[in-house]
mmCIF file of the C-alpha atoms, coordinates in Angstrom:
data_MODEL
# 
_entry.id   MODEL 
# 
loop_
_atom_site.group_PDB 
_atom_site.id 
_atom_site.type_symbol 
_atom_site.label_atom_id 
_atom_site.label_alt_id 
_atom_site.label_comp_id 
_atom_site.label_asym_id 
_atom_site.label_entity_id 
_atom_site.label_seq_id 
_atom_site.pdbx_PDB_ins_code 
_atom_site.Cartn_x 
_atom_site.Cartn_y 
_atom_site.Cartn_z 
_atom_site.occupancy 
_atom_site.B_iso_or_equiv 
_atom_site.pdbx_formal_charge 
_atom_site.auth_seq_id 
_atom_site.auth_comp_id 
_atom_site.auth_asym_id 
_atom_site.auth_atom_id 
_atom_site.pdbx_PDB_model_num 
ATOM 1  C CA . MET A 1 1  ? 0.181  0.060  -0.046 1.00 0.00 ? 1  MET A CA 1 
ATOM 2  C CA . LYS A 1 2  ? 1.461  3.392  -1.047 1.00 0.00 ? 2  LYS A CA 1 
ATOM 3  C CA . LEU A 1 3  ? 0.549  6.067  1.658  1.00 0.00 ? 3  LEU A CA 1 
ATOM 4  C CA . ASN A 1 4  ? -0.459 9.474  0.279  1.00 0.00 ? 4  ASN A CA 1 
ATOM 5  C CA . ALA A 1 5  ? -0.189 12.472 3.329  1.00 0.00 ? 5  ALA A CA 1 
ATOM 6  C CA . ALA A 1 6  ? 1.134  15.771 3.204  1.00 0.00 ? 6  ALA A CA 1 
ATOM 7  C CA . TRP A 1 7  ? 3.240  14.881 6.166  1.00 0.00 ? 7  TRP A CA 1 
ATOM 8  C CA . ILE A 1 8  ? 5.006  12.239 3.532  1.00 0.00 ? 8  ILE A CA 1 
ATOM 9  C CA . SER A 1 9  ? 6.385  14.592 1.061  1.00 0.00 ? 9  SER A CA 1 
ATOM 10 C CA . ALA A 1 10 ? 7.072  17.695 3.657  1.00 0.00 ? 10 ALA A CA 1 
ATOM 11 C CA . PRO A 1 11 ? 10.383 18.818 3.006  1.00 0.00 ? 11 PRO A CA 1 
ATOM 12 C CA . ALA A 1 12 ? 11.783 17.657 6.793  1.00 0.00 ? 12 ALA A CA 1 
ATOM 13 C CA . THR A 1 13 ? 10.698 14.064 5.924  1.00 0.00 ? 13 THR A CA 1 
ATOM 14 C CA . VAL A 1 14 ? 11.950 14.096 2.573  1.00 0.00 ? 14 VAL A CA 1 
ATOM 15 C CA . ARG A 1 15 ? 15.540 15.254 3.705  1.00 0.00 ? 15 ARG A CA 1 
ATOM 16 C CA . VAL A 1 16 ? 15.298 12.579 6.614  1.00 0.00 ? 16 VAL A CA 1 
ATOM 17 C CA . MET A 1 17 ? 14.314 9.902  4.372  1.00 0.00 ? 17 MET A CA 1 
ATOM 18 C CA . ALA A 1 18 ? 17.372 10.678 1.876  1.00 0.00 ? 18 ALA A CA 1 
ATOM 19 C CA . ALA A 1 19 ? 19.540 11.009 4.788  1.00 0.00 ? 19 ALA A CA 1 
ATOM 20 C CA . LEU A 1 20 ? 18.547 7.550  5.838  1.00 0.00 ? 20 LEU A CA 1 
ATOM 21 C CA . ASN A 1 21 ? 18.631 5.771  2.337  1.00 0.00 ? 21 ASN A CA 1 
ATOM 22 C CA . GLY A 1 22 ? 21.419 6.904  1.085  1.00 0.00 ? 22 GLY A CA 1 
ATOM 23 C CA . ASP A 1 23 ? 21.589 6.859  -2.604 1.00 0.00 ? 23 ASP A CA 1 
ATOM 24 C CA . ALA A 1 24 ? 18.305 6.406  -4.963 1.00 0.00 ? 24 ALA A CA 1 
ATOM 25 C CA . GLU A 1 25 ? 18.963 2.820  -5.227 1.00 0.00 ? 25 GLU A CA 1 
ATOM 26 C CA . THR A 1 26 ? 18.580 1.748  -1.679 1.00 0.00 ? 26 THR A CA 1 
ATOM 27 C CA . ASP A 1 27 ? 15.669 1.265  0.408  1.00 0.00 ? 27 ASP A CA 1 
ATOM 28 C CA . ARG A 1 28 ? 16.821 1.262  3.976  1.00 0.00 ? 28 ARG A CA 1 
ATOM 29 C CA . ALA A 1 29 ? 14.044 2.840  5.857  1.00 0.00 ? 29 ALA A CA 1 
ATOM 30 C CA . ARG A 1 30 ? 10.441 2.853  6.205  1.00 0.00 ? 30 ARG A CA 1 
ATOM 31 C CA . PHE A 1 31 ? 7.706  4.427  8.026  1.00 0.00 ? 31 PHE A CA 1 
ATOM 32 C CA . VAL A 1 32 ? 6.138  2.350  10.955 1.00 0.00 ? 32 VAL A CA 1 
ATOM 33 C CA . GLY A 1 33 ? 3.845  2.785  13.471 1.00 0.00 ? 33 GLY A CA 1 
ATOM 34 C CA . GLY A 1 34 ? 1.104  5.251  14.448 1.00 0.00 ? 34 GLY A CA 1 
ATOM 35 C CA . CYS A 1 35 ? 1.962  7.260  11.531 1.00 0.00 ? 35 CYS A CA 1 
ATOM 36 C CA . VAL A 1 36 ? 0.686  5.017  9.152  1.00 0.00 ? 36 VAL A CA 1 
ATOM 37 C CA . ARG A 1 37 ? -1.865 3.649  11.212 1.00 0.00 ? 37 ARG A CA 1 
ATOM 38 C CA . ASN A 1 38 ? -3.491 7.157  11.379 1.00 0.00 ? 38 ASN A CA 1 
ATOM 39 C CA . THR A 1 39 ? -2.731 8.030  7.778  1.00 0.00 ? 39 THR A CA 1 
ATOM 40 C CA . ILE A 1 40 ? -5.142 4.970  7.020  1.00 0.00 ? 40 ILE A CA 1 
ATOM 41 C CA . LEU A 1 41 ? -7.646 5.727  9.231  1.00 0.00 ? 41 LEU A CA 1 
ATOM 42 C CA . GLY A 1 42 ? -7.415 9.408  8.033  1.00 0.00 ? 42 GLY A CA 1 
ATOM 43 C CA . GLN A 1 43 ? -6.311 10.786 11.228 1.00 0.00 ? 43 GLN A CA 1 
ATOM 44 C CA . PRO A 1 44 ? -3.985 13.428 12.645 1.00 0.00 ? 44 PRO A CA 1 
ATOM 45 C CA . VAL A 1 45 ? -0.279 12.325 12.834 1.00 0.00 ? 45 VAL A CA 1 
ATOM 46 C CA . ASP A 1 46 ? 1.644  13.714 15.513 1.00 0.00 ? 46 ASP A CA 1 
ATOM 47 C CA . ASP A 1 47 ? 4.953  11.587 14.971 1.00 0.00 ? 47 ASP A CA 1 
ATOM 48 C CA . ILE A 1 48 ? 6.910  9.738  12.989 1.00 0.00 ? 48 ILE A CA 1 
ATOM 49 C CA . ASP A 1 49 ? 8.526  6.823  13.157 1.00 0.00 ? 49 ASP A CA 1 
ATOM 50 C CA . ILE A 1 50 ? 11.011 4.909  11.456 1.00 0.00 ? 50 ILE A CA 1 
ATOM 51 C CA . ALA A 1 51 ? 12.481 1.378  10.959 1.00 0.00 ? 51 ALA A CA 1 
ATOM 52 C CA . THR A 1 52 ? 16.158 1.013  9.330  1.00 0.00 ? 52 THR A CA 1 
ATOM 53 C CA . VAL A 1 53 ? 18.348 -1.594 8.905  1.00 0.00 ? 53 VAL A CA 1 
ATOM 54 C CA . LEU A 1 54 ? 20.922 0.851  9.868  1.00 0.00 ? 54 LEU A CA 1 
ATOM 55 C CA . THR A 1 55 ? 22.612 0.330  13.121 1.00 0.00 ? 55 THR A CA 1 
ATOM 56 C CA . PRO A 1 56 ? 22.184 3.414  15.880 1.00 0.00 ? 56 PRO A CA 1 
ATOM 57 C CA . ASP A 1 57 ? 25.747 4.438  15.114 1.00 0.00 ? 57 ASP A CA 1 
ATOM 58 C CA . GLN A 1 58 ? 25.070 4.385  11.179 1.00 0.00 ? 58 GLN A CA 1 
ATOM 59 C CA . VAL A 1 59 ? 22.014 6.377  11.721 1.00 0.00 ? 59 VAL A CA 1 
ATOM 60 C CA . ILE A 1 60 ? 23.979 8.995  14.391 1.00 0.00 ? 60 ILE A CA 1 
ATOM 61 C CA . GLU A 1 61 ? 26.530 9.090  11.450 1.00 0.00 ? 61 GLU A CA 1 
ATOM 62 C CA . VAL A 1 62 ? 24.138 9.425  8.582  1.00 0.00 ? 62 VAL A CA 1 
ATOM 63 C CA . GLY A 1 63 ? 22.121 12.255 10.655 1.00 0.00 ? 63 GLY A CA 1 
ATOM 64 C CA . ARG A 1 64 ? 25.089 14.339 11.405 1.00 0.00 ? 64 ARG A CA 1 
ATOM 65 C CA . MET A 1 65 ? 26.543 14.198 7.784  1.00 0.00 ? 65 MET A CA 1 
ATOM 66 C CA . ALA A 1 66 ? 23.046 15.164 6.494  1.00 0.00 ? 66 ALA A CA 1 
ATOM 67 C CA . ARG A 1 67 ? 23.552 18.010 8.975  1.00 0.00 ? 67 ARG A CA 1 
ATOM 68 C CA . LEU A 1 68 ? 20.126 16.804 10.752 1.00 0.00 ? 68 LEU A CA 1 
ATOM 69 C CA . GLY A 1 69 ? 19.898 17.296 14.703 1.00 0.00 ? 69 GLY A CA 1 
ATOM 70 C CA . VAL A 1 70 ? 20.984 13.797 16.299 1.00 0.00 ? 70 VAL A CA 1 
ATOM 71 C CA . HIS A 1 71 ? 19.738 12.469 19.966 1.00 0.00 ? 71 HIS A CA 1 
ATOM 72 C CA . PRO A 1 72 ? 20.480 9.031  20.988 1.00 0.00 ? 72 PRO A CA 1 
ATOM 73 C CA . THR A 1 73 ? 16.945 9.010  22.985 1.00 0.00 ? 73 THR A CA 1 
ATOM 74 C CA . GLY A 1 74 ? 17.124 5.194  23.581 1.00 0.00 ? 74 GLY A CA 1 
ATOM 75 C CA . LEU A 1 75 ? 20.136 3.334  21.967 1.00 0.00 ? 75 LEU A CA 1 
ATOM 76 C CA . ALA A 1 76 ? 19.523 0.565  24.721 1.00 0.00 ? 76 ALA A CA 1 
ATOM 77 C CA . HIS A 1 77 ? 16.716 -0.239 22.519 1.00 0.00 ? 77 HIS A CA 1 
ATOM 78 C CA . GLY A 1 78 ? 18.104 1.042  19.179 1.00 0.00 ? 78 GLY A CA 1 
ATOM 79 C CA . THR A 1 79 ? 16.146 4.350  18.764 1.00 0.00 ? 79 THR A CA 1 
ATOM 80 C CA . VAL A 1 80 ? 17.962 7.835  17.571 1.00 0.00 ? 80 VAL A CA 1 
ATOM 81 C CA . THR A 1 81 ? 15.826 10.992 17.496 1.00 0.00 ? 81 THR A CA 1 
ATOM 82 C CA . LEU A 1 82 ? 16.516 12.937 13.812 1.00 0.00 ? 82 LEU A CA 1 
ATOM 83 C CA . VAL A 1 83 ? 15.531 16.343 14.024 1.00 0.00 ? 83 VAL A CA 1 
ATOM 84 C CA . CYS A 1 84 ? 14.901 18.513 10.540 1.00 0.00 ? 84 CYS A CA 1 
ATOM 85 C CA . ASP A 1 85 ? 13.242 21.934 11.179 1.00 0.00 ? 85 ASP A CA 1 
ATOM 86 C CA . GLY A 1 86 ? 11.746 21.243 14.400 1.00 0.00 ? 86 GLY A CA 1 
ATOM 87 C CA . GLN A 1 87 ? 10.319 18.041 13.403 1.00 0.00 ? 87 GLN A CA 1 
ATOM 88 C CA . PRO A 1 88 ? 11.461 14.690 15.536 1.00 0.00 ? 88 PRO A CA 1 
ATOM 89 C CA . PHE A 1 89 ? 11.627 11.633 13.611 1.00 0.00 ? 89 PHE A CA 1 
ATOM 90 C CA . GLU A 1 90 ? 12.748 8.543  15.633 1.00 0.00 ? 90 GLU A CA 1 
# 
């Protein structure tokens, strides 16, 4: 299923996904959780969760290289928060 919502094409979202996915040939990151559920149900999306094959250290590295805010919010659980234009992405 392909999702169609304003938050998906927002500049901050596009920038974070570009950093996580690297070159156009890779598909290393996907939206998961409540943002997907709420979009399908037509409800507001208030947080964006992303699953990736990258390790937390790799997420930190690509986030810094892309000049995003990088916050190791839950490394014990594999969670890193990237912030772009004030919008957090976990």
